[in-house]
VOVEXDREN-215487 format. One record per residue: residue number from 0; residue in three letters; chain; x, y, z of N, C-alpha, C in turn. Coordinates in Angstrom, 1 decimal. Each point is the difference from the previous one (the first is absolute). Example, Ala and Ser with C-alpha at 12.3 -4.5 7.8 and 13.67 -1.06 7.14 Angstrom:
<vexdos>
+------+------+-------+--------+--------+--------+--------+--------+--------+--------+--------+--------+
: resi : resn : chain :   n_xx :   n_yy :   n_zz :  ca_xx :  ca_yy :  ca_zz :   c_xx :   c_yy :   c_zz :
+------+------+-------+--------+--------+--------+--------+--------+--------+--------+--------+--------+
:    0 :  ALA :     A :   13.2 :   -5.7 :    7.8 :   -0.9 :    1.2 :    0.0 :    0.9 :    1.2 :    0.0 :
:    1 :  SER :     A :   -0.4 :    1.1 :   -0.7 :    0.9 :    1.1 :    0.0 :   -0.8 :    1.1 :    0.8 :
+------+------+-------+--------+--------+--------+--------+--------+--------+--------+--------+--------+
</vexdos>
This chain:
<vexdos>
+------+------+-------+--------+--------+--------+--------+--------+--------+--------+--------+--------+
: resi : resn : chain :   n_xx :   n_yy :   n_zz :  ca_xx :  ca_yy :  ca_zz :   c_xx :   c_yy :   c_zz :
+------+------+-------+--------+--------+--------+--------+--------+--------+--------+--------+--------+
:    0 :  MET :     A :  -57.6 :  -23.7 :  -66.5 :    0.5 :   -1.1 :   -0.9 :    0.1 :   -1.3 :    0.8 :
:    1 :  ILE :     A :    0.1 :   -1.0 :   -0.7 :    0.1 :   -1.4 :    0.6 :    1.5 :   -0.3 :    0.2 :
:    2 :  GLN :     A :    0.3 :   -0.6 :    1.1 :    1.4 :   -0.4 :    0.3 :    0.4 :   -1.1 :   -0.9 :
:    3 :  THR :     A :    1.1 :    0.2 :   -0.7 :    0.5 :   -1.0 :   -0.9 :    1.0 :   -1.0 :    0.7 :
:    4 :  PRO :     A :    0.3 :   -1.1 :   -0.6 :    1.0 :   -0.9 :    0.6 :    1.3 :    0.7 :    0.2 :
:    5 :  GLU :     A :    0.4 :    0.9 :   -0.9 :    1.3 :    0.7 :    0.3 :   -0.1 :    0.9 :    1.2 :
:    6 :  MET :     A :   -1.2 :    0.6 :    0.3 :   -0.2 :    0.8 :    1.2 :    0.1 :   -0.9 :    1.2 :
:    7 :  ASP :     A :   -0.6 :   -1.2 :   -0.1 :    0.1 :   -1.0 :    1.1 :    1.5 :   -0.3 :    0.3 :
:    8 :  ARG :     A :    0.8 :   -0.2 :   -1.0 :    1.4 :   -0.3 :    0.2 :    0.7 :    1.2 :    0.7 :
:    9 :  ILE :     A :   -0.3 :    1.2 :   -0.4 :    0.6 :    1.2 :    0.6 :   -0.5 :    0.1 :    1.4 :
:   10 :  GLN :     A :   -1.3 :   -0.2 :    0.2 :   -0.6 :    0.1 :    1.4 :    0.7 :   -1.0 :    0.9 :
:   11 :  HIS :     A :    0.4 :   -1.2 :   -0.5 :    0.7 :   -0.9 :    0.8 :    1.4 :    0.5 :    0.4 :
:   12 :  GLU :     A :    0.7 :    0.7 :   -0.9 :    1.3 :    0.6 :    0.3 :   -0.1 :    1.1 :    1.1 :
:   13 :  MET :     A :   -1.2 :    0.5 :    0.1 :   -0.2 :    1.1 :    1.0 :   -0.3 :   -0.5 :    1.4 :
:   14 :  GLN :     A :   -0.2 :   -1.3 :    0.2 :   -0.3 :   -0.6 :    1.3 :    1.2 :    0.2 :    0.9 :
:   15 :  PRO :     A :   -0.3 :    0.0 :    1.4 :    1.1 :    0.1 :    0.9 :    1.0 :   -1.2 :   -0.1 :
:   16 :  GLY :     A :    1.3 :    0.3 :    0.1 :    1.0 :   -1.0 :   -0.1 :    0.5 :   -0.3 :   -1.4 :
:   17 :  VAL :     A :   -0.6 :    0.5 :   -1.0 :    0.4 :   -0.3 :   -1.4 :    1.2 :    0.9 :   -0.4 :
:   18 :  ILE :     A :   -0.3 :    1.3 :    0.0 :    1.0 :    1.0 :   -0.4 :    0.4 :    0.8 :    1.3 :
:   19 :  THR :     A :   -1.0 :    0.3 :    0.8 :    0.3 :    0.7 :    1.3 :   -0.7 :   -0.7 :    1.1 :
:   20 :  GLN :     A :    0.5 :    0.2 :    1.2 :   -0.6 :   -0.7 :    1.1 :   -1.4 :    0.3 :    0.2 :
:   21 :  ASP :     A :   -0.5 :    1.2 :   -0.2 :   -1.4 :    0.4 :    0.3 :   -0.8 :    0.0 :   -1.3 :
:   22 :  GLY :     A :    0.6 :   -0.1 :   -1.2 :   -0.8 :    0.0 :   -1.2 :   -0.4 :    1.4 :   -0.4 :
:   23 :  PHE :     A :   -0.9 :    0.0 :   -0.9 :   -0.5 :    1.3 :   -0.6 :   -1.5 :    0.2 :    0.1 :
:   24 :  LEU :     A :   -0.7 :   -1.0 :    0.6 :   -1.5 :    0.1 :   -0.1 :   -0.6 :    0.3 :    1.4 :
:   25 :  GLY :     A :    0.8 :   -0.2 :    1.1 :   -0.5 :    0.3 :    1.3 :   -1.2 :   -0.8 :    0.3 :
:   26 :  THR :     A :   -1.1 :    0.6 :    0.6 :   -1.2 :   -0.7 :    0.4 :   -1.1 :    0.1 :   -1.1 :
:   27 :  ASP :     A :    0.4 :    0.5 :   -1.2 :   -0.9 :    0.2 :   -1.1 :   -0.4 :   -1.4 :   -0.6 :
:   28 :  HIS :     A :   -1.3 :   -0.3 :    0.0 :   -0.5 :   -1.2 :   -0.5 :   -0.5 :    0.1 :   -1.5 :
:   29 :  ARG :     A :    0.1 :    1.2 :   -0.5 :   -0.4 :    0.1 :   -1.4 :    1.0 :   -0.6 :   -1.0 :
:   30 :  SER :     A :   -0.4 :   -0.3 :   -1.2 :    0.9 :   -0.5 :   -1.0 :    1.0 :    1.1 :   -0.4 :
:   31 :  LEU :     A :    1.1 :   -0.3 :   -0.5 :    1.0 :    1.0 :   -0.5 :   -0.7 :    0.9 :   -1.0 :
:   32 :  GLN :     A :   -0.8 :   -0.6 :   -0.9 :   -0.6 :    0.8 :   -1.0 :   -1.0 :    1.0 :    0.6 :
:   33 :  GLU :     A :   -0.7 :   -0.4 :    1.0 :   -0.9 :    0.9 :    0.7 :    0.7 :    1.2 :    0.7 :
:   34 :  ILE :     A :    1.2 :   -0.3 :    0.6 :    0.8 :    1.0 :    0.6 :    0.5 :    1.0 :   -1.0 :
:   35 :  LEU :     A :    0.5 :   -0.5 :   -1.1 :    0.5 :    0.9 :   -1.1 :   -1.2 :    0.8 :   -0.6 :
:   36 :  ASP :     A :   -1.1 :   -0.6 :   -0.2 :   -1.2 :    0.8 :   -0.6 :   -0.4 :    1.1 :    0.9 :
:   37 :  HIS :     A :   -0.1 :   -0.3 :    1.3 :   -0.5 :    1.0 :    1.0 :    1.0 :    1.2 :    0.1 :
:   38 :  ASP :     A :    1.3 :   -0.3 :    0.1 :    1.0 :    1.1 :    0.1 :    0.1 :    0.8 :   -1.4 :
:   39 :  ASP :     A :   -0.2 :   -0.7 :   -1.1 :    0.0 :    0.7 :   -1.3 :   -1.2 :    0.9 :   -0.1 :
:   40 :  ALA :     A :   -1.1 :   -0.4 :    0.5 :   -1.2 :    0.9 :   -0.1 :    0.2 :    1.2 :    0.9 :
:   41 :  THR :     A :    0.6 :   -0.2 :    1.2 :    0.3 :    1.1 :    0.9 :    1.0 :    1.0 :   -0.7 :
:   42 :  VAL :     A :    1.0 :   -0.5 :   -0.6 :    1.0 :    0.9 :   -0.7 :   -0.7 :    0.8 :   -1.1 :
:   43 :  ARG :     A :   -0.8 :   -0.7 :   -0.8 :   -0.7 :    0.7 :   -1.1 :   -1.0 :    1.0 :    0.6 :
:   44 :  ARG :     A :   -0.7 :   -0.3 :    1.1 :   -0.9 :    1.0 :    0.6 :    0.8 :    1.2 :    0.5 :
:   45 :  LEU :     A :    1.2 :   -0.1 :    0.4 :    0.9 :    1.1 :    0.4 :    0.6 :    0.8 :   -1.2 :
:   46 :  ASN :     A :   -0.4 :   -0.5 :   -1.2 :    0.5 :    0.6 :   -1.3 :    1.6 :    0.0 :    0.0 :
:   47 :  LEU :     A :    0.5 :   -1.2 :    0.4 :    1.5 :   -0.2 :    0.0 :    0.3 :   -1.3 :   -0.7 :
:   48 :  THR :     A :    1.3 :   -0.3 :   -0.1 :    0.4 :   -1.3 :   -0.5 :    1.0 :   -0.6 :    1.0 :
:   49 :  HIS :     A :    0.1 :   -1.3 :   -0.1 :    1.0 :   -0.7 :    0.8 :    1.4 :    0.6 :   -0.2 :
:   50 :  LYS :     A :    0.3 :    0.2 :   -1.3 :    1.3 :    0.5 :   -0.3 :    0.3 :    1.4 :    0.6 :
:   51 :  ALA :     A :   -1.0 :    0.9 :    0.1 :    0.1 :    1.3 :    0.6 :    0.3 :   -0.2 :    1.5 :
:   52 :  ILE :     A :   -0.7 :   -0.9 :    0.7 :    0.2 :   -0.2 :    1.4 :    1.4 :   -0.6 :    0.2 :
:   53 :  ALA :     A :    0.4 :   -0.9 :   -0.8 :    1.3 :   -0.6 :    0.2 :    1.1 :    1.0 :   -0.3 :
:   54 :  ALA :     A :   -0.2 :    0.9 :   -0.9 :    1.0 :    1.0 :   -0.3 :    0.2 :    0.9 :    1.2 :
:   55 :  ARG :     A :   -1.1 :    0.4 :    0.7 :    0.1 :    0.8 :    1.1 :    0.7 :   -0.7 :    1.2 :
:   56 :  MET :     A :   -0.2 :   -1.3 :    0.1 :    0.7 :   -0.8 :    1.0 :    1.5 :    0.0 :   -0.3 :
:   57 :  CYS :     A :    0.3 :   -0.2 :   -1.3 :    1.5 :    0.1 :   -0.4 :    0.6 :    1.3 :    0.3 :
:   58 :  GLU :     A :   -0.7 :    1.1 :   -0.3 :    0.5 :    1.3 :    0.1 :    0.3 :    0.3 :    1.5 :
:   59 :  LEU :     A :   -0.9 :   -0.4 :    0.9 :    0.2 :    0.2 :    1.4 :    1.1 :   -0.9 :    0.6 :
:   60 :  ARG :     A :    0.0 :   -1.2 :   -0.5 :    1.1 :   -1.0 :    0.4 :    1.4 :    0.6 :   -0.4 :
:   61 :  ASP :     A :    0.1 :    0.5 :   -1.2 :    1.2 :    0.6 :   -0.5 :    0.5 :    1.2 :    0.8 :
:   62 :  GLU :     A :   -1.0 :    0.8 :    0.4 :    0.4 :    1.1 :    0.9 :    0.4 :   -0.5 :    1.4 :
:   63 :  GLY :     A :   -0.6 :   -1.0 :    0.5 :    0.3 :   -0.6 :    1.3 :    1.4 :   -0.7 :    0.0 :
:   64 :  GLU :     A :    0.4 :   -0.5 :   -1.1 :    1.3 :   -0.7 :   -0.1 :    1.1 :    1.0 :    0.2 :
:   65 :  LYS :     A :   -0.2 :    1.3 :   -0.2 :    1.0 :    1.0 :    0.2 :    0.4 :    0.0 :    1.5 :
:   66 :  GLY :     A :   -0.8 :   -0.5 :    0.9 :    0.3 :    0.0 :    1.4 :    0.9 :   -1.1 :    0.4 :
:   67 :  LEU :     A :    0.4 :   -0.9 :   -0.8 :    0.9 :   -1.1 :    0.3 :   -0.4 :   -0.8 :    1.2 :
:   68 :  GLY :     A :   -1.2 :   -0.4 :    0.1 :   -0.5 :   -0.8 :    1.1 :   -0.5 :    0.8 :    1.2 :
:   69 :  GLU :     A :    0.1 :    1.3 :   -0.1 :   -0.5 :    0.9 :    1.1 :   -1.3 :    0.7 :   -0.5 :
:   70 :  THR :     A :   -0.9 :    0.3 :    1.0 :   -1.2 :    0.7 :   -0.4 :    0.4 :    1.5 :   -0.4 :
:   71 :  ILE :     A :   -0.6 :    0.4 :   -1.1 :    0.2 :    1.3 :   -0.5 :   -1.3 :    0.7 :   -0.3 :
:   72 :  SER :     A :   -0.1 :    1.3 :    0.1 :   -1.2 :    0.7 :   -0.4 :    0.1 :    0.4 :   -1.5 :
:   73 :  VAL :     A :   -1.1 :   -0.3 :   -0.6 :   -0.2 :    0.3 :   -1.4 :   -1.2 :    0.9 :   -0.2 :
:   74 :  PRO :     A :    0.3 :    1.3 :   -0.4 :   -1.1 :    0.9 :   -0.2 :   -1.1 :   -0.5 :   -1.0 :
:   75 :  PRO :     A :   -1.3 :    0.4 :    0.2 :   -0.4 :    0.9 :    1.1 :   -0.4 :   -0.7 :    1.3 :
:   76 :  ASN :     A :   -0.3 :   -1.3 :   -0.1 :   -0.7 :   -0.7 :    1.2 :    0.5 :   -1.3 :    0.4 :
:   77 :  PHE :     A :    1.3 :   -0.4 :   -0.3 :    0.4 :   -1.4 :    0.2 :    1.2 :   -0.2 :    0.8 :
:   78 :  ASP :     A :    0.0 :   -1.0 :    0.8 :    1.2 :   -0.5 :    0.7 :    0.1 :   -1.4 :   -0.6 :
:   79 :  ILE :     A :    1.2 :   -0.3 :   -0.6 :    0.2 :   -1.3 :   -0.7 :    1.3 :   -0.6 :    0.4 :
:   80 :  ARG :     A :   -0.1 :   -1.3 :    0.2 :    1.2 :   -0.8 :    0.3 :    0.0 :   -1.2 :   -0.9 :
:   81 :  VAL :     A :    1.1 :   -0.3 :   -0.7 :    0.1 :   -1.1 :   -0.9 :    1.1 :   -0.9 :    0.6 :
:   82 :  ASP :     A :   -0.4 :   -1.3 :    0.2 :    1.0 :   -1.0 :    0.5 :    0.1 :   -1.1 :   -1.0 :
:   83 :  SER :     A :    1.3 :   -0.4 :   -0.2 :    0.3 :   -1.1 :   -0.8 :    0.1 :   -1.2 :    0.8 :
:   84 :  VAL :     A :   -0.7 :   -1.1 :   -0.4 :    0.1 :   -1.3 :    0.7 :    0.7 :   -0.9 :   -0.9 :
:   85 :  ARG :     A :    0.9 :   -0.8 :    0.5 :    0.7 :   -0.9 :   -0.9 :   -0.9 :   -1.0 :   -0.7 :
:   86 :  GLY :     A :    0.3 :   -0.2 :   -1.3 :   -0.7 :   -1.0 :   -0.7 :   -0.9 :    0.6 :   -1.1 :
:   87 :  LYS :     A :   -0.7 :   -0.9 :   -0.7 :   -0.9 :    0.3 :   -1.1 :   -1.3 :   -0.8 :    0.2 :
:   88 :  LEU :     A :   -1.1 :    0.5 :   -0.7 :   -1.2 :   -0.8 :    0.0 :   -0.6 :   -0.1 :   -1.4 :
:   89 :  PRO :     A :   -0.5 :   -1.2 :   -0.3 :   -0.6 :   -0.1 :   -1.3 :   -1.5 :    0.5 :    0.0 :
:   90 :  CYS :     A :   -0.4 :    0.5 :   -1.1 :   -1.4 :    0.4 :   -0.1 :   -0.9 :   -1.3 :   -0.1 :
:   91 :  PRO :     A :   -1.0 :   -0.1 :    0.8 :   -0.9 :   -1.2 :   -0.1 :   -0.8 :   -0.1 :   -1.3 :
:   92 :  PHE :     A :    0.0 :    1.0 :   -0.8 :   -0.7 :   -0.1 :   -1.3 :    0.7 :   -0.8 :   -1.1 :
:   93 :  LEU :     A :    1.0 :   -0.7 :    0.4 :    0.6 :   -1.0 :   -0.9 :    0.6 :    0.6 :   -1.3 :
:   94 :  GLY :     A :    0.4 :    1.2 :    0.1 :    0.6 :    0.6 :   -1.2 :    1.5 :    0.0 :    0.0 :
:   95 :  GLY :     A :    0.6 :   -0.5 :    1.1 :    1.5 :    0.0 :    0.1 :    0.6 :    1.2 :    0.6 :
:   96 :  THR :     A :   -0.8 :    1.0 :    0.3 :    0.5 :    1.2 :    0.6 :    0.5 :   -0.2 :    1.4 :
:   97 :  ILE :     A :    1.2 :    0.4 :    0.3 :    0.6 :   -0.1 :    1.4 :    0.4 :    1.4 :    0.4 :
:   98 :  VAL :     A :   -0.4 :    0.4 :    1.2 :    0.4 :    1.4 :    0.5 :    0.8 :   -0.1 :    1.3 :
:   99 :  GLN :     A :    0.7 :    1.1 :    0.2 :    0.8 :    0.1 :    1.3 :   -1.0 :    0.2 :    1.1 :
:  100 :  LYS :     A :    0.4 :   -0.4 :    1.2 :   -0.8 :    0.2 :    1.2 :    0.3 :    1.4 :    0.5 :
:  101 :  LEU :     A :   -0.8 :    0.9 :   -0.3 :    0.2 :    1.4 :    0.4 :   -1.4 :    0.5 :    0.6 :
:  102 :  ASN :     A :    0.1 :    0.5 :    1.3 :   -1.2 :    0.4 :    0.7 :    0.0 :    1.5 :    0.1 :
:  103 :  THR :     A :   -1.1 :    0.6 :   -0.4 :   -0.2 :    1.5 :    0.1 :   -1.1 :    0.2 :    1.1 :
:  104 :  SER :     A :    0.4 :    0.7 :    1.0 :   -0.9 :    0.4 :    1.1 :   -0.3 :    1.5 :   -0.2 :
:  105 :  LEU :     A :   -1.2 :    0.4 :   -0.2 :   -0.3 :    1.4 :   -0.3 :   -1.1 :    0.5 :    1.0 :
:  106 :  ARG :     A :    0.2 :    1.1 :    0.5 :   -1.0 :    0.7 :    0.9 :   -0.4 :    1.3 :   -0.7 :
:  107 :  ASN :     A :   -1.3 :    0.1 :   -0.2 :   -0.6 :    1.3 :   -0.5 :   -0.2 :    0.9 :    1.3 :
:  108 :  THR :     A :    0.8 :    1.0 :    0.2 :    0.0 :    0.8 :    1.2 :   -1.3 :    0.8 :    0.0 :
:  109 :  ARG :     A :   -0.5 :    0.4 :   -1.1 :   -1.2 :    0.8 :    0.0 :   -1.2 :   -0.8 :    0.5 :
:  110 :  LEU :     A :   -0.1 :   -1.3 :   -0.5 :   -1.1 :   -0.9 :    0.4 :    0.2 :   -0.7 :    1.2 :
:  111 :  GLY :     A :    1.3 :   -0.2 :    0.4 :    0.3 :   -0.8 :    1.2 :   -0.2 :   -1.5 :   -0.3 :
:  112 :  ARG :     A :    0.2 :   -0.4 :   -1.2 :   -0.2 :   -1.4 :   -0.4 :    1.2 :   -0.5 :   -0.7 :
:  113 :  GLU :     A :    0.2 :   -1.4 :    0.2 :    1.2 :   -0.6 :   -0.5 :   -0.3 :   -1.2 :   -0.9 :
:  114 :  VAL :     A :    1.0 :   -0.3 :   -0.8 :   -0.1 :   -1.2 :   -0.9 :    1.4 :   -0.6 :   -0.2 :
:  115 :  THR :     A :    0.1 :   -1.3 :    0.0 :    1.3 :   -0.6 :   -0.4 :   -0.2 :   -0.9 :   -1.2 :
:  116 :  TYR :     A :    0.8 :    0.2 :   -0.9 :   -0.1 :   -0.9 :   -1.3 :    1.4 :   -0.4 :   -0.4 :
:  117 :  THR :     A :    0.0 :   -1.0 :   -0.9 :    1.2 :   -0.6 :   -0.5 :    0.1 :    0.2 :   -1.5 :
:  118 :  ASP :     A :    1.2 :   -0.3 :   -0.5 :    0.2 :    0.1 :   -1.4 :   -0.9 :   -1.0 :   -0.7 :
:  119 :  LEU :     A :   -0.3 :   -1.1 :    0.6 :   -0.9 :   -1.0 :   -0.6 :   -1.4 :    0.5 :    0.0 :
:  120 :  ASN :     A :   -0.4 :    0.8 :    1.0 :   -1.3 :    0.6 :    0.0 :   -0.1 :    0.9 :   -1.3 :
:  121 :  ILE :     A :    1.0 :    0.8 :   -0.1 :    0.0 :    1.0 :   -1.2 :   -0.2 :   -0.8 :   -1.3 :
:  122 :  HIS :     A :    0.8 :   -1.1 :   -0.2 :   -0.1 :   -0.8 :   -1.2 :   -1.3 :   -0.6 :   -0.2 :
:  123 :  MET :     A :   -0.6 :   -0.6 :    1.1 :   -1.3 :   -0.6 :   -0.1 :   -1.1 :    0.9 :   -0.3 :
:  124 :  ILE :     A :    0.1 :    1.2 :    0.5 :   -1.0 :    1.1 :   -0.3 :    0.1 :    0.4 :   -1.4 :
:  125 :  GLU :     A :    1.2 :    0.4 :   -0.4 :    0.2 :    0.5 :   -1.3 :   -0.3 :   -1.0 :   -1.1 :
:  126 :  GLU :     A :    0.5 :   -1.2 :    0.1 :   -0.2 :   -1.0 :   -1.0 :   -1.2 :   -0.9 :    0.0 :
:  127 :  HIS :     A :   -0.6 :   -0.2 :    1.3 :   -1.1 :   -0.9 :    0.1 :   -1.2 :    0.6 :    0.7 :
:  128 :  GLY :     A :    0.1 :    1.2 :    0.5 :   -1.1 :    0.6 :    0.7 :   -0.4 :   -0.7 :    1.3 :
:  129 :  PHE :     A :    1.1 :   -0.5 :    0.7 :   -0.3 :   -0.8 :    1.2 :    0.6 :    0.7 :    1.2 :
:  130 :  TYR :     A :   -0.9 :    0.3 :    0.9 :    0.3 :    0.7 :    1.3 :    0.0 :   -0.9 :    1.2 :
:  131 :  GLU :     A :   -0.1 :   -1.3 :   -0.2 :    0.0 :   -1.1 :    1.0 :   -1.4 :   -0.1 :    0.5 :
:  132 :  GLY :     A :   -0.2 :   -1.2 :    0.7 :   -1.3 :   -0.3 :    0.6 :   -0.2 :    0.7 :    1.3 :
:  133 :  TYR :     A :   -1.3 :    0.0 :    0.4 :   -0.4 :    0.6 :    1.3 :    0.8 :   -0.8 :    1.1 :
:  134 :  GLY :     A :    0.5 :    0.7 :    1.0 :    0.7 :   -0.6 :    1.1 :    1.4 :   -0.4 :   -0.2 :
:  135 :  SER :     A :    0.5 :    0.2 :   -1.3 :    1.4 :   -0.3 :   -0.2 :    0.9 :    1.1 :    0.6 :
:  136 :  LEU :     A :    1.3 :   -0.4 :    0.3 :    0.9 :    0.9 :    0.6 :    0.2 :    1.3 :   -0.8 :
:  137 :  PHE :     A :    0.0 :   -0.1 :   -1.3 :    0.3 :    1.2 :   -0.8 :   -1.2 :    0.4 :   -0.9 :
:  138 :  ARG :     A :   -1.3 :   -0.4 :    0.5 :   -1.2 :    0.5 :   -0.8 :   -0.1 :    1.5 :    0.1 :
:  139 :  MET :     A :   -0.2 :    0.6 :   -1.2 :   -0.2 :    1.4 :   -0.1 :   -1.3 :    0.2 :   -0.8 :
:  140 :  ALA :     A :   -1.0 :    0.5 :    0.6 :   -1.3 :    0.3 :   -0.7 :    0.4 :    1.2 :   -1.0 :
:  141 :  PRO :     A :   -0.4 :   -0.1 :   -1.3 :    0.4 :    1.0 :   -0.9 :   -0.4 :    1.4 :    0.4 :
:  142 :  GLU :     A :   -1.2 :    0.2 :    0.5 :   -0.5 :    1.3 :    0.4 :    0.8 :    0.6 :    1.2 :
:  143 :  GLU :     A :    0.5 :   -0.9 :    0.9 :    0.8 :    0.5 :    1.1 :    1.4 :    0.3 :   -0.5 :
:  144 :  LEU :     A :    0.5 :   -0.8 :   -0.8 :    1.4 :    0.2 :   -0.6 :    0.0 :    1.3 :   -0.7 :
:  145 :  VAL :     A :   -1.0 :    0.3 :   -0.9 :   -0.1 :    1.2 :   -0.7 :    0.0 :    1.2 :    0.9 :
:  146 :  GLU :     A :   -0.8 :   -0.1 :    1.1 :   -0.1 :    1.1 :    0.9 :    1.3 :    0.3 :    0.8 :
:  147 :  ILE :     A :    0.6 :   -1.1 :    0.5 :    1.3 :    0.2 :    0.8 :    1.1 :    0.5 :   -0.9 :
:  148 :  LEU :     A :    0.1 :   -0.5 :   -1.2 :    1.1 :    0.3 :   -0.9 :   -0.2 :    1.3 :   -0.7 :
:  149 :  GLU :     A :   -1.3 :    0.6 :    0.1 :   -0.4 :    1.2 :   -0.6 :    0.3 :   -0.1 :   -1.6 :
:  150 :  VAL :     A :   -0.6 :   -1.1 :   -0.5 :    0.1 :   -0.2 :   -1.5 :   -0.9 :    1.0 :   -0.7 :
:  151 :  GLU :     A :    0.6 :    0.7 :   -0.9 :   -0.7 :    1.0 :   -0.8 :   -1.0 :   -0.7 :   -1.0 :
:  152 :  ARG :     A :   -1.2 :    0.6 :   -0.1 :   -1.0 :   -0.6 :   -0.9 :   -0.1 :    0.9 :   -1.2 :
+------+------+-------+--------+--------+--------+--------+--------+--------+--------+--------+--------+
</vexdos>
């Protein structure tokens, strides 16, 4: 699809220093629309939806929250730690959504691989199909995220 003026405004909000120090696009030089289209095609190829991936992220975050800031083991293959950081962040997609700063660090012990995500990541994946740009601090390639989180297809 072609990048609209609204997408240009959203992409501006994602630049470093606007909402977060590092922004959401990293070193990715593609337009926001190209990033969204690419990740959407990947999710469709995996026979999944953004909502299903976000639901799994929420499920594992909720299990990790039971550890009260400590790493806990969650069967069958996860070590999870959820940390609350003071404050809130607005979604750069200009819809007025504001989320708590909550970081989930998850290690898949079977794979020996880790991922860290925020509640804002969950929201942006569920509502906008946005996994951040290449090189960004919280970029999660959909295929890697699905594998690490063991999302059922």
